[in-house]
N, C-alpha and C positions, 0 to 999 in steps of 0.2 A: 508220465514215466514213474515207474514204481521202484522202490528202493532195493538195493541188492542186499540189504542187512539181513542176516540169517533170523528167521522168525523166532528161534529160540532164544535170541539175545536181544530183541528188539525193545523189550521192557526196560533194558538198561539205557535206551535212548528215547525217551518219551517226546523229545522234539521231532525225531523222525517218524515216530508213531503218529503224531499229529499231522505232519506232512502227508502221510499216507491217507489219513481220513478225510483231509481237506480236498484230496484229488477226486473223490466221489461227489458228483453233483446231486445233492439230496434236497433240492429246492423243494419246499412245500407251500402251495400244491405244485405238483403232484406228490412229491415225497421220494418215490423210487429208492427207499432206503435198503432194499434187499441186498444189493451187490456189496454196500458198506458193512452191513451186518453179517453177510457171509464172510467177508475178510475178517471181521473180528472174531467170528465163530471159528475160523480156521486157526487163528493164533492161539485160542483156548484150547481146542481140540488137539492141537500139535503139542501143547503143553501137558497134555493128559488130564484135562479138566473136563468133565461131562457138562454138557449144555442142553437146554430145552429151547426149542424154537416154537413160538405160538403166534398165530395172526388171525385178526378178524377179517381182514381184507387181503386178498391174494397179492403178494409182492410187497406187503408192508409188515414184515415179521418183527417180533420182539424177541430178545433173547435173555434168559435166565441162566446163571451158572452159580455153583455154590462151592466154597471151601470149608471143609469141616474144622472146626476148632476144638478146644479142649473141654468145652461145655461149661466154664467158669463165668460165662457172661451170655446174655441174651444174644441172639443173632444181630448182626449189623448188616444194614442194607445200604449198598452204593448204587445209584441209578443216575442214568443221563440219557439224552435224546441225540440222535444223529441227524434229524431233519434240520433244515435251515430255512431261513427266509429268503425271499427273492433278492436277485441283484438286478432286476429289470429297471432299465432307464438310468442305471448309474454308471459313471466313468471312473473306473479303478486306474490306479497307478500301476499295479500289477494285477494279472489275471486272477479273478476271485477264486478259481479252483485248480490253481497250480500249486499251492502250498510253498511258494517260494520264500526263502530267507533273504531280507534285505534290511539294512539299517537296524540290525539287532533284532528284528522281530519276524515272526512267522505270519505271512500274510494269506488271507483267504476267508471266504463266507463260512462263518462257524467257528473262527479261531477263537472267539470268546463265548459265543452262544450256539452250542456248547461243546464243540469237538474238542477244544483245549481241555476241558474238564473231563470228558470222557477218556481222553489220553492220559490224563493224569491217574484217573481211577484205574484204568486198564493196566497202565504200568505198575502201579502198586500191587494190584490183584496178581498179575503174573509173577512179579517180584516174590510175593509171599509163597506162591508154588514153587518157583526155582529154588529158593532158599529155604524151603521147608519149615517156614515161620510157624512157631507154636502160637496160633491164634487164641486168644482169651475165649472166644465162641465163634460159631459159623459166621462166615461172610458171604452175603448173596450179592452178585453183581447183576443188575438189570439194565440191559441196553434197550432203549425204547424208540419207536416210531411216533410221529404225528403229534408232538408237543406244540408246535407252532401254530396249529389250526384247531387246538381244543383237546387233543388227546384221545378222541374217540376210538381210535384205531390202536392207541398206545395204552398209557397207564389206566385210563377209565376202563378199557376192555379187560386188562388183567385183574384189577381190582374186583370188577363185577363177577367175573367168570373163572378166575383162577387164584383166589385169595388164599388157598391152602399154600401157595409157594411162599407167602409171607408170613406164615403162622409164627407166632412168638417174637417177631420183631417189634422193637420199641423205638429205635432210633434208626435214622438214616441220613446220609449226606447227599446233597444233589445241588443244583443251582439255587441261588444265585448269591454267592457271598464269599467272605474269606480274603477279599481283595483289599489293597491298602488304598488309602486316600489322605490327602493332607489337609489340615486347618491350621493355617499359619505354618510353623516350622515343625509341628508335631505330627507324627505318622499314626494312623488309626487303621485297624482292621476290622472291616464290617462282617460280623457273622450273622447271617440272615437266620432268625428265629421264628418269624411269622410273615405273612404275606397278606395283601388286601384281596378281596373277593371280587371276581368278575361279576359285573351286573350290566349286561348289554340290554339297550332299550331302543325303541323307536318313538320320536316324538312326531305326531301329526297335528297339522293345522288346515282348517278348511275356510272356503270362501267362495264367492262367485266366480264361476268360469265363463268361458265365452270365446269369441273368435279373436285371434291376435291382432287383428286390425282395429279392434274396439277396446283400447285399454281400460282396465278395470283399477280403481284406487282402492287401496285397503283390502285387497284380496289375500289369498292364501299365501302368495309370494312375500307380500309385505309383512304379514304376520310372521313368516319364517325368518325374515330378515331381522325383526325385533327380536325374536327368541335368540337367534344367533349372537346379536349384539348384547344381550343381556347376559348370555353365557360368558361372553368375553370380557365383559366388565365387572362380573361379580364372582367371588369365590363362594363356595358353600360354607356353612359354619364352621369354626374351629372346634377340633375335638383333640383332647390330649389323652392318648392311650398309655397304659402302663410301660409297654416296651419302648415307646418313643420318649416317654418321661425319663426312662432309665438311660437311653442312649445319648439325649441331649445333656443331661447331667453329667454323664461320664466326660463327654468331649469338653463341656464348659470347665469342669473341674481341672482337667489336665492342661487347657489352654491357660486358665488364670487370668488375672488382671482385668482390665475394662473389657477386652474382647470376650473373655469368657463369661463376665457378668452380663454383657449385652446378649450374648447367645442363650444364656439361661432365661432371658425374658421371652423366649419363644414359648415357654410354658406357661405364661400368663395370657389367657385367651383374650384379653382386652387389648394386648399389645402385639400379639402374634403376627397378624397381617402388616402392621407397620414395620416390624423388625424384618420381615420378609422382603418387603418393598425395599427397605434400606440397604440390605446386603445383596441386592441384585441377583446376578446369575448364580452365585454361590447359594442363594436360597432355594434354587431349583431342587436339590437334593432333599430339603426339608419340607417344601411346600406340600407335595402329595402325601405326606406322612402325617399331616396336620388337618387334613380335610378329606371328606369324600369328594370325588372329582368325575366330571364328565368331559369327554372330548368329542365334539361332532366330527363325524368321519364319512359318512355315505349320504349323499342327497338324492332324492327322488321326486321328480316333478312329472311334467308332461312328457309324453312320448313323441309329440309332434310339435315342430317349431311355431305353427299358426294356431296352437290351441292353448288358451290360458287355463291352466289346470285349476280345478275346484278343490283339489287336495294335494298337498305336498308334505313331504316327512324328511326328517333327518335321523339317522342312526346315530346313537350316542354310546361311545365306549365308557361305561360307568365303571368305577373301582370304589368298592366300600372298605372302610377300616374293619378291622376285626370287631365282632359284636354289634354290627349294624345290619339292617335288613333292607330289602327292596322297599318296604313302607317307609322307612326312614329317608331313603333316597328321594322317593316320590314326594314326601312332605317338604324336605329341603329344596328340591327342584322347583315345586309349585310356588314357593315364596319368592322366586326369582322370576320365573318365566309366566306365572299367572295359571289361572284355572281352565283357560279356554283351550289348553294345549292338551291332547290326549296321549298319555303315556302307556306303551305296551312293553312289558318285558320280553326280550327276546332270548336271553340266557342268564341264569343266575347259578353260580357254584358256590353254595356257602362253605365257609371254613371254620376251623375251631376258633373260640373266643379268646382262649389264653394258651400259650405255648407251654410245653413241658421242658424246663430248663435244665433237666437232669445231667446233660452232657456238655452244656456250655463251658463249664470250668475246665474240663478235659481239652476241648478244642482250644480254649484260650492259652492253656499251658503250652500246647504245641506251638502255637504262633510265638508265644514269648520266648521260647526256646530257639526257634528258628530265627527270630528278629527280636532281640532284647530291648531295642528301642520302640517297638511297636506296642500299640495299646488296643487290646481287642475290645470291641464294643458290640452289643447286641443290636440288630437291625431289623426293621420292618421293610419288606420289599413293597414297593409301589405296584409292581405288576403281579402276575400269578405264574404258578409252576405246576407240574404234575404233583408236587406236595399236596395239593387240595384233595387229590384223589386218595393217596396213600394214608392221609389223615382220617379217612373213613374207617380204616382198619386199626386205628389208634396209633399209627406210626408218626412220631414227630420228625420232621426234616429240618436238618440245619443246612442252609446254604454255605457250603464249605468248600470252595474250589480256590485254595490259598494262591494269592499272586501279590508279589512285592513289585510293585510298580513304580516307575520313574514319577517324580513329582509333577512333571510336565504331561504325562500320559492322560489324554482325555478318554476316559473310560466309558462315560455315559453316552458320548456323541458318537463313539466308535461301534458300538453294539448295534447291529441291524442297519449301519451305515455304510456309505462308501468307505473302502480301504480298511475293512476291519482287519485287525491284526493283533497279536499278543507278544510281548517280549519273550525272547529265547529263555532268558534267565527266570522268568515267572512261571513258564512251563515246568522247568526242573524243580523249581521252589516247591510248587504245587504238588508234584509227584512225591516228592521226599516227605512233605508234611502229611500226605494221605497214607504214606507208608508207616509214619510214625503212629498215626491213629489205629491203624490195623495192629500194631504191636501192643497198644495201651488201652484200648476201649473196654469199657466194663469194670 
């Protein structure tokens, strides 16, 4: 059921805008983003904003719109994707494509990743048009398809074939940052300034095959078992990158006392893993930011139950810290799993080594004004975003979808999980913060 809200005023109600977006099932695969982007296109054109629709694959469009500014600053890019991950085999408390409001939250797949962020950006963009805001520079809004399965039909396509649309842009905001989290009683806001690099691989081991009725000892399956056990037991080496050093130091200094001193020891490579083990679940945020990582995901063995395979493989979701390469990953993995494992690279999307921090202070000031008790912190994202594609055009992305979240809100477990939701107040907080950015960037 669609809202009765007049499209000319829906920007004043970002929560209702999010509800509308959540009601489109854009699960990727296959995506089916066209209807959702058509709805957004209608809001923009009804507001008198010209748009461009571009698609690599029929039914999977990308939208670009621009508001003209005074020319006192370089253009600013706002971008986000409307495709979402699957809800298959998940039992939700509320239907995942209903956009229902319950318990102070908007529920639905994509509420956090990232239709909530798209609603914030779209609300601020439409508000700027409605109020005839004197923008410091042009503002470009880019609504994308296909982020969740690699961006081939979305950001990667636009960067390769329509780079002229982003000419002159130096800074962008996108996912995934600006959210609050607590360490002790202190509230911090994570502004994403850098992200890890996707490095997907296949590890293959071989051994004697045969008939299932004649067991083989020490064959390919046994080797795979040892490989998986080694990956489960051992972390890759510790690396302290500049952004993570600044992040940990900022948090530790504001915590103070013994807790702050202990947290600061994460930056001592000799002690890092011991500290992570000691702080348990709370260390999950920091662990992937201090190591290159691999996660086994897809197993491939025999295609018949009565055939012992002579070759088995596992696909590995590898993530590299900024500044490291596939060769670094290969060297570190070999030290754990041995030399008799064949490693093949499936996909490697290198990103920039160091971020451009030129807009960090502006974003920090916006958050401090919105929440004087909040402490902005630079953040390295353990995942990847469409920012890796825009970086090829020299564009620095900041994960800046501001959300003031309750202390007990489990942010990391809710994304891509059952019962994804976002507090109503967080949507309004973010839309207002992004509008403040449109007033002050540059």
